[in-house]
C-alpha positions, 0 to 999 in steps of 0.5 A, a space after each residue: 677488166 681483170 685477168 683473174 677469176 673474180 671469186 672462187 665462190 658462186 654468188 648466192 642470194 636469198 629467194 625474195 618475193 615480188 613485193 620485196 623486189 619492188 622495195 629493193 628496186 625502189 632502193 636502187 632508184 634512190 641510190 641513182 636518183 641524185 647523180 642522174 638528175 644532177 648531170 642535167 641540172 648542171 648542163 641545162 638538159 632536162 631531168 625528166 628526160 635524164 630519168 627516162 633515158 636512164 630507165 630505158 637505157 638500163 632495160 636495153 643494157 639488160 636485154 643486150 647482156 641477157 639479163 645477167 649483169 646487175 647494173 643500172 645505167 645513169 647520167 655520165 659525169 664525164 660529158 658535163 663540160 662538153 654538153 654544157 658548152 655545146 648546149 649554150 652555144 649550139 643548142 639541144 640539136 647539136 648536143 643530141 648529135 654529139 651524144 649520138 656520136 658517142 653512142 656510135 663510138 661505144 658500139 664500134 669499140 664493142 665490136 673491136 673488143 669482140 674481134 680481139 677477144 676478151 682474154 686479150 683485153 683482160 691480159 692488160 688488167 690483172 689484179 695489180 691494176 684492177 685492185 687500185 683502180 677500183 679503190 680509186 673509183 671509190 676514193 675519188 668520190 669521197 670529197 663529193 660525199 662529204 660535200 653533200 653531207 655539209 662539209 667542204 674545205 677551201 684550200 686557198 684559205 686552208 679553212 674547213 666549212 660545215 653546216 651543222 644541220 646537214 652534218 646532223 642529217 648525214 649522221 642520222 643516215 650513217 648511224 641508221 645504216 650501221 644499226 640496220 645492217 648489223 642488228 636488223 633481222 629478215 627483210 629489214 636487213 636487206 633494205 638498210 639504205 631505204 630505211 636510212 633515207 626515210 629516217 634521214 628525210 624525216 629528221 631533215 624536216 625539223 632541221 629545215 632542210 626540206 623544201 616542199 614548194 616544188 612538190 606543191 607546184 608540180 603536176 601529177 602526170 606529164 612532161 614539162 614544156 622544156 621536156 617536150 621541147 628537148 624531146 621533139 627537137 631533132 638532132 642536127 648532126 652539126 660538126 660542132 656538137 660531134 667534135 665537142 662531145 663524141 670523142 669523150 667516148 674514146 677516153 672513158 672506155 677504161 672506166 667502163 672496164 673498171 665499173 664492170 670489174 667492180 660489179 663482178 667483184 661484188 657479185 662474185 662473177 666474171 662478166 668479162 667471160 659471161 656475157 662478155 665485156 663487148 656486150 656490156 660495152 654494146 649495151 652502154 652504146 645503145 643506151 647512149 644512142 637512145 639518150 641522144 635521140 630523146 634528149 638525155 645525157 650519155 649513160 654509164 654504169 653506176 657505182 652507186 648501185 654497185 654499192 647497194 649490191 655490196 650492202 644488200 648482197 642481193 644480186 638479182 638483175 631483175 631488181 635493177 630492171 624494176 628500178 629502171 621501170 620505176 625511173 621511166 614511171 617517175 619521169 612521167 609523174 611530176 609530183 613523185 619526181 618533185 618529192 624525190 627531188 626534195 630529198 636533201 643532199 645531206 641525206 644522200 651524202 650520208 648514204 654515199 659516204 658508206 657506198 663509196 667507201 665500200 667500193 674502195 674496200 672492194 678494191 682492197 679485197 680484189 688484191 687480197 684475194 689475188 694474194 699479191 706480194 707487195 714485197 716486190 717493187 713491181 707491185 708497189 710501184 704500179 699500185 702507188 702510181 695508180 693511187 696517187 695519180 688517180 686520186 690527185 689528178 682531177 681532169 687534164 684537158 687535151 683539146 678544148 672540152 676534151 679531157 682525161 679524168 684522173 681515173 682514166 690516166 691512172 688506169 692507163 699508167 697501170 696498164 702500161 707499167 704492167 706490160 713494161 715492168 718485168 715480173 721478177 722485180 
């Protein structure tokens, strides 16, 4: 998504043992877990199948991209409205057909990108576009992080609401991450998120934020009856499901560019060149195609895990593959899944405040490294419109359930203005 060289430095990382990789992989699992299971909870799909499709989809992505991109694929939020509506009115068979259609569209787009060429695509996304877009990716998620942490604001009444126990738990997580990141030595410095989550979880128990009921009731091995029903139902390839869900893939490909650019900016590599954005798009498409067949939501690259990369500075893709294997195992272990599900949202909110802030900071770094001159009106106009539109616009419904996110709109504005505005203003 960027016309520039992401970094003149090659990404370096300390050599880590197999045991440490396991712990780091589990940390990535924690980062993706909340958002990945939230999508099926909101839409009516099955969380276990969402984890299964995320894990298998990530492994497919790494196979397609030659294991070069440290990315984790999880449930896409862009499809929530369409999936929920289709599931309620048409059933799981129609949902499957729509998600399969979305995967096919991704695959077609990947071949179009391959034919046109990555350089041609990258010319539309210079640092003046990618920097603000990356900032928007992080800043759009800021209200979600604060809401998870126990704070919300009602604009109608102009009143802020907060939960002291939740804020306290989130504060424990944030302070722990800061202390471990700055003062810890050796391996402990590599797992600040894991240490913060465990500390926050323990602190949440006396605060009354942890409910062990589902852990006690869950079985050890196997899928639930709902999981089996959704898994075994065949896609019916109804036009209702295809029309409602599949076209969403056409309006979110820019977000894929943004996510891959962000990941490359964190790692210090240009994934548009190697392995190529057409391959990352193909990986997304095949993963979404699989998710459609087994009853999971459409997949997308996760900013949460890119945030973990920024914190730990461990960019080894094999760690992400371990997290994917853990997700597959977790989908089949009822007790463990219930235990992870019992982590309070306030704990994950505290983690998200830092992770999403780091994503936004990567956008700032992108512009700084490109040495953009904001004395030029052109740069000011492009960046200001991307930031305002990207943050202020929620979703614009085009037709029925088909909507454009503020991020997609902002990125489109940036791409168009970059081509239209002369360089000398």
